C-alpha positions in Angstrom: 0.0 0.0 0.0 1.2 3.5 -0.7 2.7 5.6 2.1 2.3 2.8 4.6 -1.5 2.7 4.6 -3.1 -0.5 5.8 -5.5 -2.4 3.6 -8.4 -1.1 5.7 -7.2 2.5 5.6 -6.9 2.2 1.8 -10.6 1.1 1.6 -11.7 4.5 3.0 -10.9 7.0 0.2 -13.0 5.3 -2.5 -16.0 5.4 -0.2 -15.2 9.1 0.7 -15.2 9.7 -3.1 -18.7 8.4 -3.3 -19.7 11.1 -0.8 -20.4 8.8 2.0 -20.3 10.0 5.6 -18.4 8.0 8.2 -21.5 6.3 9.5 -22.3 4.9 6.0 -18.7 4.0 5.4 -18.7 2.0 8.6 -21.7 0.0 7.4 -19.8 -1.2 4.3 -16.6 -2.8 5.7 -18.5 -3.8 8.8 -16.6 -1.5 11.1 -17.8 1.0 13.7 -18.0 4.7 13.0 -15.2 5.2 15.5 -13.0 2.8 13.6 -13.7 4.6 10.3 -12.8 7.9 11.9 -9.5 6.3 13.1 -8.7 5.0 9.6 -9.5 8.4 8.2 -7.3 10.2 10.8 -4.5 7.7 10.1 -4.9 8.3 6.3 -4.6 12.1 6.8 -1.5 11.7 9.1 0.3 9.2 6.8 -0.4 11.1 3.6 -0.3 14.7 4.7 -3.8 15.5 3.4 -5.9 18.0 5.4 -9.5 17.0 4.4 -11.7 14.5 2.7 -11.5 16.3 -0.7 -7.7 16.0 -0.6 -8.0 12.4 0.5 -10.0 11.7 -2.7 -7.4 13.4 -4.8 -4.7 11.4 -3.1 -6.5 8.2 -3.8 -6.9 9.0 -7.4 -3.3 9.9 -7.9 -2.2 6.6 -6.1 -4.7 4.5 -8.0 -6.6 3.3 -4.9 -10.0 4.4 -5.9 
């Protein structure tokens, strides 16, 4: 995975790109909303993005969408 992302962290950006809020993302990979928030926070920290829009751009550039 790029930039040291875990498989679960890499699952989040494509779902963010669909415009899903954390609660709906949590329903898809069968995780809690808190877990999705943690994955999102880790994604931001590991990649240097500041918000969900930048996370989507990052995912597109890295081919993980």
